[in-house]
C-alpha positions in Angstrom: 18.7 47.5 -21.0 18.9 43.8 -21.3 22.5 43.3 -20.0 21.5 40.5 -17.6 20.0 38.4 -20.4 22.0 35.2 -21.0 23.4 34.6 -24.4 24.4 37.1 -27.1 21.5 36.0 -29.3 19.0 36.8 -26.6 20.4 40.3 -26.2 20.4 41.0 -29.9 16.9 39.6 -30.1 15.6 42.0 -27.5 17.4 45.0 -29.0 15.8 44.2 -32.4 12.4 44.5 -30.7 13.1 48.0 -29.4 14.1 49.1 -32.9 10.9 47.8 -34.5 8.8 50.6 -36.0 6.9 48.9 -38.9 4.7 50.9 -41.2 1.0 50.3 -41.3 1.1 48.4 -38.0 -2.4 48.1 -36.4 -3.3 48.7 -32.8 -3.4 45.0 -32.1 0.1 44.6 -33.4 1.4 47.4 -31.2 -0.4 46.0 -28.2 1.1 42.5 -28.8 4.6 44.0 -29.2 4.3 46.0 -26.0 3.1 43.0 -24.0 5.9 40.9 -25.5 8.6 43.3 -24.6 7.3 43.5 -21.1 7.2 39.7 -20.7 10.5 39.2 -22.5 12.4 41.1 -19.8 11.1 38.9 -17.0 11.4 35.6 -18.9 14.9 36.3 -20.2 16.1 36.6 -16.6 14.0 33.6 -15.3 16.4 30.9 -14.0 13.6 28.4 -14.4 13.9 28.7 -18.2 17.7 28.5 -18.5 19.6 25.4 -19.8 20.5 22.8 -17.2 23.6 20.8 -18.1 22.4 17.5 -16.5 19.0 17.7 -18.3 20.7 18.5 -21.6 23.1 15.6 -21.2 20.2 13.2 -20.3 18.3 14.4 -23.4 21.4 13.9 -25.5 22.0 10.4 -24.1 18.3 9.4 -24.6 18.4 10.5 -28.2 21.8 8.8 -28.9 20.7 5.7 -27.1 17.5 5.3 -29.1 19.4 5.9 -32.3 22.1 3.3 -31.6 19.5 0.9 -30.3 17.4 1.0 -33.5 20.6 0.6 -35.6 21.6 -2.5 -33.5 18.2 -4.1 -34.1 18.6 -3.5 -37.8 22.1 -5.0 -37.7 21.0 -8.2 -35.9 17.7 -8.7 -37.6 17.9 -11.0 -40.6 16.4 -9.6 -43.8 13.8 -11.6 -45.5 10.2 -11.3 -46.7 8.8 -11.8 -43.2 11.1 -9.3 -41.4 10.9 -6.6 -44.1 8.0 -4.8 -42.4 9.9 -4.7 -39.2 12.9 -3.3 -41.0 10.8 -0.6 -42.5 9.3 0.4 -39.0 12.9 0.5 -37.6 14.0 2.6 -40.6 11.2 5.1 -39.8 12.2 5.3 -36.2 15.8 5.9 -37.2 14.6 8.7 -39.4 12.6 10.2 -36.5 15.8 9.9 -34.3 17.6 12.0 -36.8 14.9 14.7 -36.4 15.7 14.6 -32.6 19.4 15.1 -33.5 18.2 18.1 -35.5 16.3 19.4 -32.5 19.4 19.3 -30.4 21.7 20.8 -33.0 19.1 23.5 -33.5 19.0 24.4 -29.8 22.8 24.5 -29.8 22.7 27.1 -32.6 20.5 29.3 -30.4 22.9 28.8 -27.4 20.0 27.2 -25.7 21.2 23.6 -25.0 24.2 24.5 -22.8 25.2 27.7 -21.1 28.7 27.4 -22.6 29.2 28.5 -26.2 31.9 25.9 -26.7 29.7 23.1 -25.4 26.9 24.2 -27.7 29.3 24.2 -30.7 30.7 20.8 -29.9 27.3 19.2 -29.3 25.8 20.9 -32.4 28.7 19.8 -34.6 28.5 16.2 -33.4 24.7 15.9 -33.7 24.9 17.4 -37.2 27.1 14.6 -38.4 24.4 11.8 -38.9 22.3 14.5 -40.6 25.2 15.3 -43.0 24.6 19.0 -42.1 27.3 21.6 -41.5 26.3 22.9 -38.1 28.4 26.0 -38.4 26.9 27.1 -41.8 23.4 26.1 -40.8 23.4 28.1 -37.5 24.7 31.2 -39.2 22.0 30.9 -41.9 19.3 30.2 -39.4 19.7 33.6 -37.8 18.2 35.2 -40.9 15.0 33.1 -40.4 14.5 34.3 -36.8 15.3 37.9 -37.7 12.7 38.1 -40.5 10.2 35.3 -39.9 7.6 35.1 -42.7 9.1 38.1 -44.6 8.3 37.6 -48.3 11.8 38.4 -49.4 14.2 38.1 -46.5 13.1 34.8 -44.7 15.4 32.1 -46.2 13.1 29.4 -44.9 10.0 30.3 -46.9 8.6 27.5 -49.1 6.5 29.7 -51.5 7.2 32.2 -54.2 5.2 35.1 -55.4 4.3 35.7 -59.1 6.9 38.4 -59.3 9.6 36.1 -57.8 8.7 33.4 -60.3 8.9 35.9 -63.2 12.3 37.1 -61.9 13.5 33.5 -62.0 12.0 32.9 -65.5 13.9 35.9 -66.9 17.1 34.0 -66.2 16.0 30.7 -67.9 18.0 31.5 -71.0 21.2 31.2 -68.9 22.3 27.6 -69.4 23.8 27.1 -65.9 20.9 28.8 -64.1 18.4 26.8 -66.2 20.1 23.5 -65.2 20.4 24.5 -61.6 16.8 25.6 -61.2 15.3 22.6 -62.8 17.4 20.2 -60.8 16.4 22.0 -57.5 12.7 22.0 -58.5 12.8 18.3 -59.5 14.3 17.5 -56.1 11.7 19.6 -54.3 9.0 17.8 -56.2 10.2 14.6 -54.7 10.2 16.2 -51.3 14.0 16.1 -51.3 14.3 19.8 -51.5 16.2 20.1 -48.3 19.0 18.1 -49.9 19.0 20.3 -52.9 19.1 23.4 -50.6 22.2 22.0 -48.8 24.2 21.6 -52.0 22.7 24.3 -54.3 20.9 26.8 -52.1 17.5 28.2 -53.2 16.9 30.2 -56.3 16.1 33.3 -54.2 18.3 32.9 -51.1 21.2 35.1 -50.4 23.6 32.4 -49.3 24.5 29.7 -51.9 24.5 26.6 -49.7 24.2 25.4 -46.1 27.7 23.9 -46.1 29.9 27.0 -46.0 29.8 30.1 -43.7 31.7 33.1 -45.1 31.8 34.5 -41.5 33.6 31.4 -40.2 35.5 29.8 -43.1 38.0 27.8 -40.9 35.2 26.4 -38.7 33.3 25.5 -41.9 36.3 23.7 -43.3 36.8 21.7 -40.0 33.1 20.8 -40.1 33.3 19.5 -43.6 36.4 17.4 -42.7 34.4 15.8 -39.8 31.5 15.2 -42.2 33.8 13.5 -44.7 35.3 11.3 -41.9 31.8 10.3 -40.7 30.6 9.4 -44.2 33.8 7.4 -44.8 33.4 5.5 -41.5 29.8 4.6 -42.3 30.5 3.2 -45.8 33.7 1.5 -44.5 32.3 -0.1 -41.4 28.7 -1.0 -42.5 27.2 -2.8 -45.4 24.0 -4.6 -46.5 20.8 -4.1 -44.6 22.5 -1.9 -41.9 23.8 0.5 -44.5 20.6 0.7 -46.5 18.0 0.6 -43.7 20.1 2.2 -41.0 21.7 5.1 -42.9 20.8 5.7 -46.5 17.0 5.4 -46.4 16.7 7.1 -42.9 18.7 10.0 -44.3 16.2 10.6 -47.1 13.3 10.0 -44.7 14.7 12.6 -42.3 14.8 15.1 -45.1 11.3 14.4 -46.1 10.1 14.7 -42.5 12.0 17.8 -41.8 10.9 19.6 -45.0 7.3 18.8 -44.1 7.7 19.9 -40.5 9.4 23.1 -41.6 6.6 23.8 -44.1 3.9 23.3 -41.5 5.6 25.5 -38.9 5.1 28.7 -40.9 2.7 27.9 -43.8 0.0 25.8 -42.3 -3.6 26.9 -42.6 -4.3 30.7 -42.5 -0.7 31.8 -42.6 0.6 35.1 -44.0 3.8 36.6 -45.4 4.6 40.4 -45.4 6.8 42.7 -47.4 9.1 45.3 -45.9 6.5 48.0 -45.9 4.0 46.0 -43.8 6.4 43.7 -41.9 6.8 43.7 -38.1 8.4 41.3 -35.7 5.2 40.2 -34.1 3.3 39.9 -37.4 6.0 37.4 -38.5 6.3 35.5 -35.3 2.6 34.8 -34.8 2.6 33.0 -38.1 4.5 30.3 -36.3 2.2 27.3 -35.7 2.0 24.8 -32.8 0.8 21.5 -34.3 0.0 18.1 -32.9 1.6 15.3 -35.0 0.7 12.5 -32.6 2.4 11.3 -29.5 5.1 9.3 -31.3 6.1 12.0 -33.8 5.9 14.8 -31.1 8.2 12.7 -28.9 10.9 12.6 -31.6 10.2 16.1 -32.9 11.1 17.3 -29.4 9.5 20.7 -29.2 9.8 21.4 -33.0 6.0 20.8 -33.5 3.9 21.5 -30.5 5.8 24.4 -29.0 7.1 26.2 -32.1 5.5 29.5 -31.3 7.1 29.6 -27.9 10.4 28.9 -29.5 10.1 31.9 -31.8 9.0 34.1 -28.9 11.9 33.0 -26.7 14.6 31.3 -28.9 17.1 30.7 -26.1 14.8 28.6 -23.9 15.9 25.0 -24.2 13.5 22.6 -26.0 12.8 20.6 -22.8 11.5 23.8 -21.1 9.4 25.3 -23.8 6.2 24.0 -22.3 6.9 26.1 -19.2 6.9 29.3 -21.1 3.2 30.0 -21.2 3.0 29.6 -17.5 5.5 32.4 -17.0 3.7 34.9 -19.1 1.3 37.4 -17.5 -2.4 36.9 -17.9 -2.8 39.6 -20.6 -0.2 38.1 -22.8 -1.5 34.5 -22.4 -5.0 35.8 -23.3 -3.7 37.6 -26.4 -1.9 34.5 -27.6 -4.6 32.1 -26.8 -5.8 31.8 -30.4 -2.3 31.0 -31.7 -1.5 28.3 -29.2 -4.0 25.5 -29.7 -2.7 22.7 -31.7 -4.7 20.2 -33.7 -3.7 16.8 -35.0 -2.0 16.9 -38.4 -1.9 13.8 -40.7 1.2 15.4 -42.1 2.0 13.2 -45.1 -1.5 13.6 -46.7 -1.9 17.2 -45.7 1.6 18.3 -46.8 1.1 16.9 -50.3 -2.3 18.5 -50.5 -1.4 21.9 -49.2 2.2 22.4 -50.5 1.7 21.1 -54.0 -1.7 22.8 -54.5 -0.7 26.1 -53.0 2.8 26.9 -54.3 2.2 30.5 -55.3 1.6 33.5 -53.0 -0.6 36.4 -54.0 -0.7 39.9 -52.5 -4.0 40.5 -50.5 -4.1 43.8 -48.7 -1.1 44.1 -46.4 -0.1 40.5 -46.7 0.6 37.6 -49.1 -1.6 34.6 -49.0 -1.4 31.2 -50.7 -3.0 30.9 -54.1 -3.8 27.8 -56.1 -1.0 26.9 -58.5 -3.4 26.0 -61.2 -4.2 29.7 -61.6 -0.8 30.2 -63.2 0.5 28.6 -66.4 4.0 28.6 -65.0 2.9 26.6 -62.0 4.8 24.2 -59.7 3.4 21.3 -61.7 4.8 22.9 -64.8 8.2 23.1 -63.1 8.0 19.5 -62.0 7.0 18.2 -65.5 9.8 20.3 -67.1 12.2 18.8 -64.6 11.2 15.3 -65.7 11.4 16.2 -69.4 14.5 18.4 -69.0 16.4 17.1 -72.1 13.4 17.7 -74.4 12.6 21.2 -72.9 16.3 22.2 -73.1 16.5 21.1 -76.8 13.2 22.9 -77.6 14.5 26.1 -75.9 17.8 26.1 -77.9 15.9 25.2 -81.1 13.5 28.2 -80.6 16.4 30.5 -80.0 18.2 29.3 -83.2 15.0 29.6 -85.2 14.4 33.1 -83.9 18.0 34.1 -84.7 17.7 32.7 -88.2 14.4 34.6 -88.8 16.0 37.8 -87.6 19.0 37.3 -89.8 16.8 36.6 -92.8 14.7 39.7 -92.1 17.9 41.8 -91.8 19.1 40.4 -95.1 15.8 41.2 -96.8 16.0 44.8 -95.5 19.5 45.2 -96.8 18.6 43.9 -100.2 15.7 46.3 -100.4 18.0 49.2 -99.4 20.4 48.3 -102.2 17.6 48.3 -104.8 
């Protein structure tokens, strides 16, 4: 039916739509799904929305040029009290450049940057190096997110947990290794470095352990890790002083902070919903994707990740530099139906992220969907996790002490019962 669609991912994406038959789906959901399938066929064939090698290369050259230019300025600029503010500005710009690399690598994972799969894999692997990301493992993992966007269990990119999921985790707290693993991840997430913890440790609920290894492509994963090791070795061998700190180390952490904030806003901002298997449908998940305005500078470096994210989830193989053309290719009925989901408004993302993410960590069932609920309503809240992470040695000691005390009390009780039985 969709044999002329370019890219295997696009074909599978369309077939998944045909097989959707969600329970409890309302008339509006069915209408959106029908309109989307109708528009998908025409847009998937539209040459106007296909990757163009020269534009992709220009975008890659622009991103790489800005990245190298910022690094060169850091290298030649003397570091003192007067130039420190300029170093910090350049560090922020390097961090934003890394987000642009992520945008390119992301498009390559969707076979959307070049028409050739080999070209996409090469570009994706190279642009993943300064991010210290395994492109192979990440692209395999990312398919699950697009297949089940905003599904309460199956979406690996969700940032919230339900009460039941937290209880499920808490049941395993008496396992020493799991206890250590969970608290370390939570502590990292509290510092907005959760993406780094995800790379090395995975998430407590995710199906895949890390983002550095693909079980489907082990040899490719191994090669990717070798390239990453060579890149890290070259950075620490060839750079030092201000360039190493302000050009690589700090921007790397800054990139992770920016990207975890951006990822959060894309599917959790404002009046967003999650659905379980009974009530989930493709369109219900996709229309939770948010288009947001982060300001001209940030939007420039985010390169379509922010202000055209809904279009990306609707048509994932359209390259980032053509996503703004998508709405013009839809028929009038579809544009009208999506009008309420498209408008973006400015996001002061540092302040709003801390306010929304940290205060709304839990999800509660409300009708057919899950909505954000204040963490203060639960004793085992995100703040509790954060403080326990800080006081890990004391909490671990108290946990072991309580278990020993309970065991001693049980032994004494058993001894008393045996003595009574003898008498």
